[in-house]
Each structure stands twice: as structure tokens, then as C-alpha cells.
N, C-alpha and C positions, 0 to 999 in steps of 0.2 A: 639330813642327807637322804636323797631318794635312792631307788634301786640302780645299781651299776652293774653292767655285764662287761667282763674283760674278755675280748675276743680277737681272733685273727680268722678272717673268713677263708683263708687257705686250708683251715682245719675243718674236717667234716663235722665233729661235734659242735664246734663254734657255729657253723652254718645252721645246724638243726636248732639251736637255741635262738639264733637271730630270727630265723623264719617263724619259729613258734611264737616268739614274743611279738613280732610285728603283726603276724596275722591274727592274733588275739588282742590287738590293741593295748598291749601291756606297756605302761609307761616305764621307760628305763633310759639311762645314759650309756651310750655306746662308747666304751673305753678300748680303743684299738691297741692291741699289743702285737707288734711285728716280731714274729718268731725269728725271721731271717736276720733281723737287726739285733737279736739277743735281748730284746726288751723284757722278756719273761725271766731274765737272770738278774735283774736289778734289785737292789735292796728295797726300793719303793714297791715293786710288785710283790716281793716276798712278804710284805706286810699283809697283802690281800690273800696270797696262797703260798704257804711255806713250801709246797711241793714244786713251785716254779713251773706250773703248767697252765695252759688255757684249755677250756674256759674256766672262769672263775666268776662268782657273784659276790657283791657286797650289798647288804640291805641294811642301812644304818650301821650299827656295830656288829652285825651278823655277817660272817663270811662263809662261803660254801664252795667247795671244789667238786670235780666229777660231773660230767655232762648229764647222765641220767638222774642223778640226785637233784641237779639244778632244774631239769625239766619237771620233775615231779613236784619240787617246791613251788615253782611258778604256776603249775596247773592247779595246785591245792590252794595256794594263797590267793590267786586271782580268779578262783572258781570258773575256770575255763569250761567251755561246753563238754558235757559228760563223755561224748565220743572220744576225746583225746585220751582219757585214762578212765575207762568205764567203771561205774559203780556196780554193774552186773558182775558177779564173782567170776563167771567162766570167761566172759569177754576180757576182763582185766587179766586173768590168768593167761590168756593168749598173747596179750601185750607184753606181760612179764616174761613169758616163755621166750618170745623173740629177743627181747632186750637182753636176756641172759645168754642166749646162744650166739648172738651176732659178733661179740668181741673176738672170739677165736676163730671165727669163720668168715663172714662177709667182710668185716673190718680188717682182719689180719691178712687175708688173701688179696683183697683189693689194694691194700696199702703196699703190699710187696711189688705188685705190678706197677703201681705208680712210682715208687722209689726206684725201681729198676729201669723203667722206660724214661723217667725225667731227670731225677737227682743224681743217679749214679753216673751217667755220661757227663753232666755238667761239672760235678765236683771232683771226679777222679780221672776223667779222660779215658775211662775204661768201660765203654758200653757193653752191656750183656749181649752175648751171641744170640741170634735169632732162635737157635736150637734150645738154649737155656731159658730164654724168655718164654718159649712155648711151654716149658715145664710149669712155669709160674701161672701162665694163663690157664693151663689145664687144671691146676689146683683151684683157680677162682671158678672155672666152669663147673667143677664138681659141686661147690657150695651154692652156685647159682641154681643148679638143678634141684638141690635140696630145698632151697628157698621156694622154688616154684611148687615143688611137690608137696612139701611139709607145711610151709607157712602161708602161701598164697592160694594154692589149690585152685578152685573155680570161683573164689570169692572176689568181689571188687576190691576189698582191702583185707589186711591181715586178720583184723578182729571181726570182720563181717561186712556190713553194707556201708560203714562210715570210716573215714580216715582216723588213725590213732597215732600216738607217739611212735608206735613201732614202724608205721609206714614212713614217717618223716625221717627217722633215724636211719632206716634201711636205704631210702633213696639218696640221701646226701652221701652216704658211703659209696654207693654204686657210681656216683658222679665223679669219684676220684680217678678211677681208671679211665673213664670216658675223657676227662680232661687230659689224661696222659696219651690219648690217641687210640685207645681200645674201646670201640663202640660195642658194648656188650648187649645192647638192645636191639642191634640190627637184625639179628636172626632169631629173636625171641619175641614173637608177637604178644604173647600173654604179658611178658614183662613190660613191653613197650606200651601196652594199654594201661597197665597199672601205674606206669610212670606218668602217663598223661592224666590220669584221674587224680593222682597225688598233687601234681603241679596245679591242676584246676582248683583243687580243694583249698590250697594255701594262697593261690594267686599266681598266675604264670609270670607276671611282671616282677613280683617280689622274689620268686624262685630264681629267675634269671639274674636279677640284681645280685642276689647272694652268691651266685656262682660265676659271676663275671671274671674274678680273679683266677679261679681254678681253670676256667675254660680258656684263658690266655696264658697258662703256666709254661707253655713252650717258649715264651719269650724270656723266661728266666735265664740270667747269667750268673756265673760264680761271684762277680764283684758286687752283687746285691746282697750277699751274705756278710755279716760282721766277721772281720778277720779272726777274732778270737774264737769264733764258733766253727769256722771253716774246717780247720784241721781235725777237730774231734768229730765232727759230723762226717767228714771223709773217712775216718777210720772206721766208724760204725758201719758205713755203707760198704767198705771194702771187706769187713768181716762177714757181713751178710753175703756179699758177692762170693767170697770164698766157700761158704757152706753150700751155696746154690750149685756152684761148680762141682764140688766134691760129691754132693748128693746125686747130681746128674750123671757123673762118671760112674759112680757105684750102681746106680739103677740100671744104666745101659749095659754095664758089664754082666750083672745078674740076669738081665733080660734075655741074653743070648745063650743061656746055659741049659735050658731044658723045660719040661712041662710044668714044674712048680714055680716057674719064674714070676707069674703074676702075684701069687700070694706072697712070695719072697720080696718082691719089689715093693709092695704095700708095707711090709714089715720094715724094710730099710727107710722107706719114706717117713714112717712114724718115728723111727729112731732119730732121723736128722731133724725132724720137727721139734722133738723134745730137746735135742742137743742144741738147736738154735735158740730156743727159749732160755735155756740155762746159760748159754753164752751172753 
């Protein structure tokens, strides 16, 4: 049995794996797992990943979950070019640094914009107001600024002059809000140039192929979801919607009260971030 990758290309980490494997000519069998159809909840898939999440890898009798772990496994097993995960200690540390930071920042903020702009209106019939959506976009803008200033700086790529796993993971995440209709590259020339370099490094045609589904996500309808998943997913989105609304109301109320409003608003923001994670 050869290498199998279980993927849904609507998922950002799955796209990173697909692009990485294809651009490095890694032989694998593409096992499509349609999340909206609930195929990740089947007993058959559970034998591959007991967590019932994609991506997942099966290599003979060996199975592996978590996208970063799978990327590193592929890079080392197939001895991909050094620039992907550099042997140089400090360059590798830069890659590790970004991969450690991105989960709670680029991924978290970008996903919230995507869910609120695309899935919330489809599944609940309750689109987020423009005012509340602006709060989510501002959260994303904060981490985009951090990404440019801390990780990209004036370098062609995150780890230096060549593309690494960090760049690929970053860009597929940023394409999620783009697919939802928020073109975050439009007024960020440095970020737009970096995107162009990453696409060219992996192959523009391959990149576009991997993103075809997410760039057409606005054609999604509720009847494309498995009925047994629809209600639970709807409740999760409504819960998130509730906390966004509550957080917005509290911050707006505090903002009007006086000179300490900015610091207090930030504190409130952090409280609601923590509360949302616990929930």
C-alpha cells in the first residue's frame, strides 16, 4: 500500500499538503474526504484518524494526523529541497516560529471572517451585520500587520530568500477570507508581492487548481451539507455569532465612557477571546 493523503481542498491545511506534495513530485493517492457530506465522521475514516479530522496520512500501516506533522513527515521522508524546512538552525527556527504562531492568529482570525461572511448566512439565515463584521476584519487586520512587520519584514520569504513551509501554510490560510470576498491583498503591496512569489515558487497553475473550490465557495447552498451535520454546525455558528455580538456591544459601550476606553476595550476584547475558546 502506497502513501495516501485524506484531504478536502476546502480546508486550508489540506490545500497546503496537496500543493506541497504535488510541487515536490511526491507520489500519493488523493483520498477525497468531503467534510460537508460528513465523510470524516464515518467508521471507515475513523480507522485512519480517530480524531475524525482532515488532513490525515496513511503510509502502509502508519497513520498520522495534524497538518504540520504531516508536512514535516513528507519533507523528511522524501528529502525535499532544503529550503522547505532548512537544515540551518536559525532559518529552521524562523519556520518553526511562524508555524507556532499562526494557529491562534492568522488561522483563527481568517477563519472567523470566512465563517461569518460565508457559512453563517447560508446555514442560519442570520448574516452578521456590517458593523459586527468590521470588528472581525479589524481583528484580522491586526494580525496581518504583525505578519508583515514581524515575519515577512523586507525579505522575499519568511525564512529568507527562498520559500519554506511557513510561506505555504501562511498563504493558504490567507486565501480563506479572500474566497469569502475580503481581498486582504488589495491595499497591501508588500503582501501582494509576497503572494506572487509564493505562487510562482509552487507553480501558479497548481496553486489555482488547489484553490478552485474555495474561490467559488459563494455558490455553496445549505442543501449541500449532510442533514445530520447541518443542525450541529448551525448551533456552533450561532454560538460564535452570539459572542461576536455580545463582545461588540460591550466594547462599544466601554468606548464611549472616557479616556481609559482604549486600554479597557482591549482588556474586554481579550476576555471575550478567552471565553469564546473555552466555549
